[in-house]
N, C-alpha and C positions, 0 to 999 in steps of 0.2 A: 343067383343074384351076386354080382361081382362087387367087391368092396376095394376101396382105395387105400393102401396102407398109409399110415400117418407118416409125416416127414419127420427125420430125426431132429432133436432139439437144435443141433448147430444150424441145420438147414433153416429151421424156424427163425433162428437168430438173424440170418441173413435176409429173410423175408421181412423181418421188422425194419431193417434199414430201408428196405424198398418202400414199405408201407408208410414209414415216416419222414420221407424225403423233405417235406416242408419244415419239419421240426429240425432236421439237419441243417437246412438252409439258415434258419434263424440262429442256430448254434454257431454256424461259420461266420456270420455277420457279427456276432458277439465277439468271437476270436479276432475278427479284423479290426473291430473297435478297440480292443485291450491292445493289440499289436501296434495299432497306429498310436495310441496314447504313450506306450512305452518307448516308441521310436521318436517321436516329435518333442514331447514335453521335456525330456531331458536336455535336448539341445539348446533350449531358451533359458535353461537354469545355470546358475553358477556351478562350477565343479564342486563336489562335496569336499568339505574340510575334515579336520581330525575328529570334529564333534559329531559327524554324521554317523548313522547306522543303517543297517539293512532295513529296519522297520519304520524309519522316520524320514528317508530322503529317497524321492522318486528315482533319482539317477542310479542309486546303489539297487534299489528294488528292480529296476529294469536290467541292470548288469546281471544280477543274480538269476532274474527270470530268464533271460535270453541264454546265457552261457552257463549258469550254474544248474538249472533245471531243465529248459527248454530243449536245447540241442542234445545233450548226452541221453536224455530219456526218450526224445524222438527216435534216436538210433536204437535204443533198447526196445522200443516199440515195434520197429521194423522186424526184429528178430522174433519177438513174441506173437505180433498179430498181422504181419504183413504191412502193406502200405495203407493201413486204416487211417493214420494221420492225414496222408495226402487226399484221401477221398472225403474225410468227414470234418477235418479240422484246419487243414493248412490255409492261411490267409491269402498267400499268393496264388494258390489254385483257384479258390473262391472269386477272387478279384479278376483273374484272368478269364475264367469261364463267364463271369458276369459281363465283362467288356466284350467278350466275343458274341454274346448274345445281342448286343447293340451296336456292333461295329460293322466294318466293311465286308466281312465275310469272304475275303480273298483265299485263294487255294494256297496251300502250303508250298514255299518255293522250295526248289532243289537244294539251295545252300542250307537251308534249315534241317534237311534230313541227313545230313552228313553224320555218320556214326561216331566221329571223334569228338563231337561237342561234350558229352558227359565227362570225358577225362580233361579236356581243354578247359571248360568252365570250372571244373573243381580245382585244378591247379591254380588257374589264375586268380580266382576268388580267395583261395587259401592264402597264396603269396602276398596279394594286395592287402589282405586283412591283416597280415603281420606287418607290413610296411607303415600302416596307418594306426597300429595297435587297437584294433577293433574290440578287442576284449576289454580294454580299459576306459575308451572315450566315447561319449554319446555322439559326438559329430561323425567319427568313424562308423558308428553303427548306422547312423542315418545314411552315409555314404554307400556302404556295403549293402546292408539289408534294405534300407530305403530304395537304393539304386536298382536292385534286383527286383523290387515290388514294382517300381515304375516300369522296368522293362517288361515284367510279365503282363501288365495292363496294356502297354503299347502292342505288345505281340498279340494278345488276345483281341484287341480292337481291330487290328488289320487282317488276322488270319483266322480261317476257319468260321463256322456259324455254330456258336455255343459250345465249343470243344475247348480242350486245354493243349493247344500247340506248344505253349511255353513248357508246361510240365513234361510232355511227352519227349521234347527234343533239346531244350535249352536250359533247363533248370540246373544250377550248379551241383545240386546235390541229388539230382534224378539218377545218375549212374550209381552213387553209393547206396541209395534207397533200393535200387533195383537189385543189387548184389546182396544186400543184407536180407531183403524179402525172400531170397531163394531158401534161407534157412528156417522160415516161419513154418510152425506146425498147422496153420490154417491156410486154406485157398478156397477159391470158388471153382469147384470141379464142374466140368462140362462133360455130360454123357452123350457121346456121339450116337450112340443106339436110340436113346430117348429123344435125341433131336431129330433122327431119321424118321422114327415112328410119329412124331408130332407133325412132320412135313406131310405124311401120307394122309392124315386127317384135317390138317389145317395148312393150306398153302401159304407161302411167304407173304403175300399180300394180305392175309387175313389176320395177321398178328403184327402189331406195331413193333418196329425195330428198336433194339436197346438204345437208349441214349448214353452211350459210352463216351465219358468226357476225354479219357486219354487216347481215344481212337483205336482201341483194340479190336481185332476180329474175334468177337466172343465165341463163335462156334469152333475156331482152331485153337482157342486158349488153352494152354496145357499147364503153364508154371504160374508163379505168383509175382514175378519180378516187375511186369509191366502193369499188373491190376492195381487199382487204386482202392479196392475194398469198399466201394461206396454202396454196394448192394444194389443197384439199379438193375442189374441182371438177374438178381436172384429169382427163381421160379420160371425164368423164360422158358416157354415151350417145355415146361416140366423136365428141363434137361440141365438146369444150372442150380447148384446148391453149394451153400458153405459147408466145407468138409474138413475133416482132420486128415492129416497124412504124416508119414515119417519125415522128420527134419531133413533127412539126407537125400530125399527123393529126387528134388529137382536138380540137385548138383550132381549126383551120381548118374542119374539116367537122362535127364533132358540136356544138361550142359554138354553132353558128349557131341550134340549137334549144333547148339546154339552159342557156345562159347566162342568169342573172336579175339582179336588182336587188341581191340580198343578196351575190352573188358579186363584182359590181362594186363595192359598198361595201367589201368586205374587201380587194379590190386597191387601190382608189384611197384610201381613208380609213383602212384598216387598216395594211397591209403597207408602203404608201407615204405614210402620214401618221402615225398613231400610233406604229408601230414606229421611224420615223425620228425623231421627237419624243423617244421614250424613249431612243434612242442619243445624241441631241443635247445634251440639256439639261446634263449634267454637263460637257460640254466647251465649252459656249457662253459667249463673253464677253458676249453680250446677256442671258442669263440672270442672270450675275453684276451686270451694270450694273443691270438692273430690280431685283434684289434689294437693292442698295445704296440706289437712289433711294427705293424703297418703305420701306425701314428708316428712312431720314431723315425721311421724311414722317410716319411712324407715331410717331416719337420726337418730332417737332415738335408733334404733336397729342395727345400723351399717350395714345396707344392701345397702350399697351406688352404689353397681353395678347397681340396678335398675334405678339410675339416670344417668347413663353414656349416653352421646350422640354420642359416637363414633360408629355410626350404618351406614352401607352402604346406600346410597341414594336411591337404588331400593328397600329397604325393608321399610324404615321409612325417612321420610323428613329429609334432611342433606345438608343444605347450610350455611356453616359458613359465607360467604360473606355478607350474608342477617340477620345474626344472627338468623336464623330459623332452629332450631335443635330439633328433636324429641329424648327423651330418650326412655328406654324401658317402663318405668312408663307411658309416653305419649302414646305409641303405645298400651299397654294393657289396659289403661283407655278408649282410643278411641273405641277399640273392645268391651269393656264392655258397654260403653254408647250407641253405635249404636245397640248392641244386646239387651240390656235392653230396649231401646226405642221401638224396634220392637216387643218385647215379650209383653211389656205393652200395646202399642197402638193396636197392632194386635190381642192380646189375649182378651182384654175386648171388642173390636169391634166384634170379633168373637162370643163372649158370648151373646152380645145383639142381634146378628143376628140370633143366634140359638134359643134365647127366642122368637124372633119375628116369626121364622119358626114354633114353637110349637104351635103358635095360630092357625095355619091351620092343625096341625098334622105333627109330625117330619118326615121328609124324607131327607135323605143326599142330594140327587139330588136338593130337593128344596132349601137347604141352599146354595148350589153352585150357583144355579140360582138367589136367592135373593142378593148374594154377588155380582153379576154383576152389579147390580143397583148402586154400589159404585164407578164404574169407572169414572163417571164425575168428582167426588170430588178427587179421587185418582190421576186422569191425571191434574187437575187444581192445586193441590198441588205441583206436581213435576215441573209444568211449573212456578209456582210463586217462587219455590225454585231456579230453574235456573236463573230467571231473576234477583235474588239478586246479581249474579255474573255481569250481564249487567249493573246494577245500580251502583255497586261498581266500575267498570271500569270508568263509565261515571262521577261518583262523584269525581273521581281523577283528571278528566278534568274540574272540577268545573261546571259541567252539573247536575243540581239538579231539580228534579220534586216534587214540594210540595204537589201535589195531588196524589202521588203515592199509598199512604195508602188507600185513599178512592177507587182508581181503584182496589187494591187488595180485599177490603172488597165487592165491587160489584161483582168481579169475583167469590170469594168464596160463596156468596149468590146465584148467578146464577148456579154454580155447585150443590150447596145444592138442589135448587129447581128442577134441571134436574134430580139428583139422586132420589129425592122423587118421581118425576112423573114416573120415571121407576119402582120404587117399587110398586107404585099404579097398574101399568099396569100388573106387575108379580102377585101381590097379587089377582087381579080381576080374573085371570085365575084359582085360586084356589077355587073359589066360596065360599067365607067366609061370615059369617053373619056380619052384620053391626058392632056390638060390637067387634068381633074378628078382623075385618079389622082396626078398630080404634086403638086397642091395638097394632096390628102388627106395623102400621105406627108410633105409639108413640115410640115403641122400635127401629124401624130404624132410626127415628129422633134423638134419643139419641145417636146411633152410629155415626150419621154424626156430632152431637155436640161435641163428644168425639174427633173426629179427627179435627174437627176445633179449639178445645182448643189448640192443639198443635201448629198450625199456629197462633193463638192469642199470645201465649207465644212468639214466635219468632218475630212477627211484631208489636205488641202493648204493651205487658206486660213487657217484659224483658228490 
C-alpha cells in the first residue's frame, strides 16, 4: 500500500494562498479603499499648518503612510518574501486585473512588450516626482500615484482578459521589484519531473490551466523575479510548491542567461544613478552653489525669465502659501543634477565592472551577469533614501534616533558584503586563475566603494 508523503510546511503555506483566494480578494479591495482615501482626501483639505501632527491630520498621515512606511517596507518585503506585495496587496494590480475581467480583452500590442519600459518608466516617474515634490504635497501624490493607477485601470480595461498586462510590462516599479525579488529566499519551485509524470496520468485538457495574472509560463518558471507570489499555481499538477532557496541562487545561476542590457541600465543608471540624484539634490551644497552662480549670471545678462516662478504646479512645484516655488532655473538645474549624477555614478561604475569582466575575457553577457551582483547595494541605497523621508517626518514630531547613522552604516556594510559574495559566486563560474579572480574582485570592490561614496556624502560628509 503506497502512501503519499506530506507536503512540507512551506508548500502548505502556498496551498493556503490558493485555497483562500476569495479572502485575498477581499483584502485587496480593503487596501484599494485605504489607498483611495489616502490619495483623494488630502487633496481637498488645506495644507497642514504648524499645529498639525502625524496623528491628527490626514495629509500628514497619508504622507507618512506612503513615503514613510509603504514604499520603503514594500521594497524590503521584496527581498524577504519575493513579490508577495504584488500578488496579494497591491491596489494597482488588483484594479488592473478587475478592469481586465470586464474590459475589451484586446491582445497585448507589440509596443507594450518593449523590454525597456521598466527602466524608462522608473526614470520618468522618479524625476517627475522630484519636479512636483511628490514627497511633500498631496496634489503631487494624486498626480503621480493617482495617474499611475488610472493608467493601470486603462491598460487593464483594454488589454488581456483578466490578466495584469500593466504589472507585467508598464508598472514603473516592476523592474525594481523584479530585481529585488531575485534575492528572496522564497519562491514557487516548479518540478519538471513531477509535471512530466502528471502529464502521463492526466492530459493537459484534464486539469484547468493556472490563472497566472502576470502571464508567466508556469511550467518554465525558474526564478522569482516575475512571479507575484499569489499562490494560484500552488500544487498545480503536484509540481508547483512554495519552497526555500539560497538567496544567491537566482543571481549566480539563472542570471547568467537572462540578465540583459535593460536590467543593467536599471541597476547602474536607475537605482544607483537617478535614484541617488533624486535623494541627493535637496541636501547638496553643490546644487545650492550652482543655483546661486547661475542666478547671478542670469541677472547680469538680463535673463530674468529663467527666474520666473509662475509655473503650473503640475509641471514644477508651486505652492505660494508655503513659499515653496520652483523657477525655470530650479527645474532645469534639478534635471541637470539628477542626470549628471546618474551619468557620473553609473558611468564610472560601468567602467569598473567592464574592467573586472575583462579579467576573465570580455563578453557582454558576463558584464550584465556581474552587474546583477550590485543589486543588494542598489536596493539598500534606495531603502535608505526612502527612510530619510520617514525620519524627517518623525523628527518633526521630536522623535529622534541618535543611533540611526550607525544603523545606516551597518546596512551598507551588509549590502556590500552581500554584493561581494554574489560577485565571488559569479566569478567562480568563469574558472579564473587566482590572480585574475583577485583583480576582478578588487575592481568590483572599487565599484562598490564608488557608490558608497555617494551615500557617504549624503549621510556623513555634507
